[in-house]
C-alpha positions in Angstrom: 59.0 -37.4 -34.8 60.1 -41.0 -35.3 58.5 -44.1 -34.0 60.0 -47.6 -33.4 58.6 -50.5 -31.5 59.2 -54.0 -30.1 57.2 -57.1 -29.1 57.3 -58.2 -25.5 55.9 -61.4 -24.2 54.9 -61.3 -20.5 54.7 -64.4 -18.4 51.9 -64.6 -15.7 52.8 -65.6 -12.2 49.8 -67.9 -12.2 47.5 -69.1 -15.0 44.7 -66.5 -15.2 41.3 -68.2 -15.5 38.1 -66.3 -16.0 34.8 -66.7 -17.8 35.9 -67.3 -21.4 39.3 -68.9 -21.1 42.7 -69.2 -19.4 45.9 -67.2 -20.1 49.5 -68.1 -19.2 51.1 -65.2 -21.0 50.3 -61.9 -22.7 51.8 -60.1 -25.7 52.3 -56.4 -25.6 54.1 -53.9 -27.8 56.4 -51.2 -26.5 56.9 -48.1 -28.7 59.3 -45.2 -28.6 58.6 -41.7 -30.0 61.8 -39.8 -30.5 61.9 -36.0 -31.1 64.3 -33.2 -30.3 66.7 -35.6 -28.6 64.0 -36.9 -26.2 62.3 -40.3 -26.3 58.8 -41.0 -25.0 57.8 -44.6 -24.2 54.4 -46.1 -24.7 52.7 -49.4 -24.6 49.9 -51.2 -26.5 48.1 -54.2 -25.0 45.8 -55.4 -27.8 42.7 -57.5 -26.9 41.2 -60.0 -29.3 37.9 -59.3 -27.5 38.0 -55.7 -28.9 39.3 -56.9 -32.3 42.9 -56.0 -32.0 46.1 -58.2 -32.3 49.8 -57.5 -32.1 49.8 -57.5 -35.9 47.0 -55.0 -36.2 48.8 -52.7 -33.8 52.0 -52.9 -35.9 50.0 -52.2 -39.0 48.6 -49.0 -37.5 51.9 -47.8 -36.2 53.6 -48.5 -39.6 50.8 -46.6 -41.3 51.1 -43.4 -39.2 52.6 -40.6 -41.2 54.8 -38.7 -38.7 55.9 -36.2 -41.3 52.4 -34.8 -40.8 52.6 -34.8 -37.0 55.8 -32.8 -36.4 55.2 -31.4 -32.9 54.4 -33.5 -29.8 52.9 -30.4 -28.1 50.1 -30.7 -30.6 49.1 -33.9 -28.8 45.3 -33.1 -29.0 45.4 -32.6 -32.7 47.4 -35.8 -33.1 44.9 -37.7 -30.9 42.0 -36.4 -33.0 43.7 -37.2 -36.3 44.5 -40.8 -35.2 41.0 -41.3 -33.8 39.5 -40.4 -37.1 42.0 -42.5 -39.1 41.9 -45.5 -36.9 38.6 -45.4 -35.0 38.6 -49.0 -33.7 42.3 -49.4 -33.0 42.2 -48.2 -29.5 45.2 -50.0 -28.1 47.4 -48.9 -31.0 46.3 -45.3 -30.4 46.8 -45.7 -26.7 50.5 -46.6 -27.2 51.2 -43.5 -29.2 49.2 -41.3 -26.8 51.2 -42.7 -23.8 54.5 -42.1 -25.5 53.6 -38.6 -26.4 52.8 -37.7 -22.8 55.9 -39.4 -21.5 57.8 -37.2 -24.0 56.0 -34.1 -22.9 56.7 -34.8 -19.2 60.4 -35.3 -19.9 60.5 -32.2 -22.1 58.9 -30.1 -19.4 60.8 -32.0 -16.6 57.7 -32.8 -14.6 56.0 -36.1 -13.7 52.9 -36.7 -15.7 50.4 -36.2 -12.8 51.8 -32.6 -12.4 51.4 -32.1 -16.2 47.7 -32.8 -15.6 47.6 -30.6 -12.4 46.6 -33.6 -10.3 47.4 -34.4 -6.6 49.1 -37.8 -6.3 48.0 -37.9 -2.6 44.6 -38.6 -4.1 45.6 -41.8 -5.8 43.1 -44.4 -4.6 43.9 -47.8 -3.2 44.1 -50.5 -5.9 42.4 -53.9 -5.8 44.3 -57.1 -6.5 42.6 -59.4 -9.0 42.1 -63.1 -8.4 40.9 -65.3 -11.2 39.2 -68.7 -11.1 41.1 -71.1 -8.9 40.9 -74.3 -6.9 40.2 -73.8 -3.2 43.8 -74.3 -2.2 45.0 -72.0 -4.9 42.4 -69.4 -4.0 43.6 -69.3 -0.4 47.2 -69.0 -1.5 46.4 -66.1 -3.8 44.6 -64.3 -1.0 47.6 -64.6 1.2 49.8 -63.3 -1.7 47.6 -60.3 -1.9 48.1 -59.3 1.8 49.5 -55.9 0.8 46.3 -54.9 -0.9 43.3 -53.8 1.2 40.8 -54.8 -1.5 40.3 -57.9 -3.6 38.8 -58.2 -7.1 37.2 -61.5 -7.6 36.3 -63.1 -11.0 33.0 -64.9 -11.0 30.6 -66.2 -13.7 30.8 -69.9 -12.9 28.7 -72.6 -11.3 31.1 -72.4 -8.4 30.5 -68.7 -7.5 29.1 -69.3 -4.0 32.0 -71.6 -3.0 34.5 -69.0 -4.2 33.0 -66.3 -2.1 32.5 -68.5 0.9 36.2 -69.6 0.7 37.3 -66.0 0.6 35.2 -65.1 3.5 36.6 -68.0 5.5 40.1 -66.4 5.1 39.6 -62.6 5.1 36.9 -59.9 5.6 38.6 -57.5 3.2 36.2 -55.6 0.9 35.8 -57.3 -2.5 34.8 -56.2 -5.9 33.1 -58.8 -8.1 33.6 -59.0 -11.9 31.3 -61.5 -13.7 32.7 -60.7 -17.1 29.2 -61.0 -18.8 28.9 -64.5 -17.2 25.4 -64.4 -15.8 21.8 -64.5 -17.0 19.4 -61.9 -15.7 17.7 -64.2 -13.1 21.0 -65.7 -12.1 22.5 -62.3 -11.6 19.6 -61.1 -9.5 19.9 -64.2 -7.2 23.6 -64.0 -6.9 23.9 -60.2 -6.4 21.2 -60.3 -3.7 23.2 -63.1 -2.0 26.3 -60.9 -2.2 24.7 -57.9 -0.6 25.8 -58.8 3.0 29.3 -60.2 1.9 31.2 -56.8 2.1 31.1 -56.4 -1.7 31.7 -52.9 -3.0 30.1 -53.3 -6.5 29.6 -55.8 -9.3 31.2 -55.4 -12.8 29.4 -56.3 -16.0 27.0 -59.1 -14.7 25.2 -59.5 -18.1 26.2 -59.5 -21.8 27.5 -56.1 -22.9 24.6 -55.5 -25.3 21.9 -56.2 -22.7 21.3 -52.7 -21.5 17.6 -53.4 -20.8 18.7 -56.3 -18.6 21.2 -54.2 -16.7 18.6 -51.5 -16.2 16.1 -54.2 -15.0 18.8 -55.5 -12.6 19.8 -52.1 -11.3 16.2 -51.5 -10.1 16.3 -54.7 -8.1 19.6 -54.9 -6.3 21.4 -52.8 -3.7 24.9 -53.2 -4.9 26.2 -50.8 -7.6 26.6 -52.1 -11.1 29.6 -51.0 -13.1 29.9 -51.2 -16.9 33.1 -52.5 -18.4 32.5 -54.3 -21.7 29.3 -52.2 -22.3 31.4 -49.0 -22.3 34.4 -49.3 -24.5 34.7 -45.8 -26.1 33.9 -42.6 -24.2 30.8 -42.0 -26.4 29.3 -45.3 -25.2 28.6 -43.7 -21.9 25.8 -41.6 -23.5 24.1 -44.9 -24.3 24.6 -46.9 -21.2 24.5 -44.4 -18.3 20.9 -45.1 -17.2 21.6 -48.9 -16.9 24.6 -48.6 -14.5 25.9 -46.9 -11.4 29.5 -46.7 -12.5 31.9 -47.1 -15.4 35.2 -49.0 -15.7 37.7 -47.0 -17.7 40.8 -48.5 -19.3 43.4 -46.6 -21.2 43.7 -49.5 -23.8 40.0 -49.8 -24.5 39.4 -46.0 -24.5 42.2 -45.2 -26.9 44.8 -43.4 -24.8 45.2 -41.1 -21.8 43.2 -38.3 -23.4 40.3 -40.6 -24.2 40.4 -42.1 -20.7 40.2 -38.6 -19.2 37.3 -37.8 -21.5 35.5 -40.9 -20.4 36.0 -40.2 -16.7 34.7 -36.6 -17.1 31.7 -37.8 -19.2 30.8 -40.4 -16.6 31.0 -37.8 -13.9 28.6 -35.6 -15.8 26.0 -38.4 -15.7 26.6 -38.9 -11.9 28.3 -42.2 -12.4 31.1 -43.5 -10.3 34.4 -44.3 -12.0 37.1 -47.0 -11.7 40.4 -46.9 -13.7 41.4 -50.5 -14.6 43.9 -52.3 -16.8 44.8 -55.4 -18.7 47.9 -57.5 -18.2 50.4 -54.7 -18.8 53.9 -53.6 -18.0 54.8 -50.7 -15.7 54.6 -48.4 -18.8 50.9 -48.6 -19.2 50.2 -49.0 -15.5 52.2 -45.9 -14.7 50.2 -43.9 -17.3 46.9 -45.0 -15.6 48.3 -44.4 -12.1 49.3 -40.8 -13.0 45.6 -39.9 -13.8 44.1 -42.1 -11.1 43.5 -39.2 -8.8 40.5 -38.4 -11.1 38.6 -41.6 -10.2 36.8 -43.1 -7.3 38.4 -46.5 -7.5 41.6 -48.1 -9.0 42.3 -51.6 -10.2 45.9 -51.3 -11.4 47.6 -54.5 -10.6 48.4 -55.8 -14.1 52.2 -55.4 -13.7 52.1 -57.3 -10.5 50.5 -60.4 -12.1 53.5 -61.0 -14.3 57.0 -62.4 -13.6 59.0 -60.4 -16.1 58.0 -56.7 -16.2 60.9 -55.1 -18.2 60.4 -51.8 -16.4 60.4 -50.4 -12.9 59.6 -47.1 -11.2 56.2 -47.8 -9.5 55.9 -48.6 -5.8 53.1 -50.0 -3.7 52.2 -47.8 -0.6 49.3 -48.9 1.6 47.8 -50.7 -1.3 48.1 -47.7 -3.7 50.1 -48.0 -6.9 52.3 -44.9 -6.5 54.2 -43.0 -9.3 57.6 -41.6 -8.9 58.7 -38.0 -9.1 60.8 -38.6 -12.2 59.8 -36.8 -15.4 57.1 -38.2 -17.6 55.9 -41.7 -16.7 58.8 -42.0 -14.3 59.7 -45.5 -15.3 63.0 -47.1 -16.2 64.1 -50.1 -18.2 65.4 -52.6 -15.6 69.2 -53.0 -15.5 69.8 -49.6 -17.0 71.1 -46.5 -15.3 69.1 -44.1 -17.4 65.5 -43.6 -18.1 64.3 -45.9 -20.8 64.6 -44.2 -24.1 65.9 -40.9 -22.7 
């Protein structure tokens, strides 16, 4: 097997503001794994929050000895070896894992959801994410999201009530609230109770990730389900946090690949937790990987490719608010302005 990669800078349609900062662009890395005349495509979206950068991803990819990993069909052994060698480099591992499964789907001439024996009619509707915004900008973004039946709203500010009141003056769509660790215990209790009659489905990560006692305390006092995001990075974290939450947000990038994401979903289920498959700001490569396994989860938040202006790939569609995969082999995506599958 041979691996090569490229940097890609993505431009956001709107500045993305949330608790902790504002983003106007995102840098991802696209990789190709070539073997036996077939090329699988993967993507890494490194997050500084989790200690990864584009440079760290490149360092991992340059350090992988593919003379040891000669057969893509040994994907589980490859996954385990890379997890042992690079335990904290989850986005780097995810890129390789995605590329391996794209290769396998192309080799077997099946779309990835069929490789995993899943039913794509069970792909759940995705939410559309709206970050911090002025009132006028907020209303404009709500109208732009008219094709989505559910909105995901970033909170964690002194303006939280105004944000929700503005949304409710425009639409009665269900919303999901993500506080991104932005509240104190008492503040979270007050605000979540206020949200309980606002057609909110659940609240993500209201408190700091390490405050498991606080989340357990909060869970006993509110009616809305609490979902762990930052508190549950790796699948094994679910053993530690399950009693403090009602659900878990799974992301391929923070878990370490498709195999790790599936492991996290199944482990969460074993504890009776609900699951949502989510994303970062990513191209259709990584979003497609998540969409193919989304029949496994209760909820989806897979809009990262729709928040950018310059996705280099295509192949996904939006049907009744669901991010739908194609019937093409592997991920089923294509490089734009090419007649052939990217890398095939």
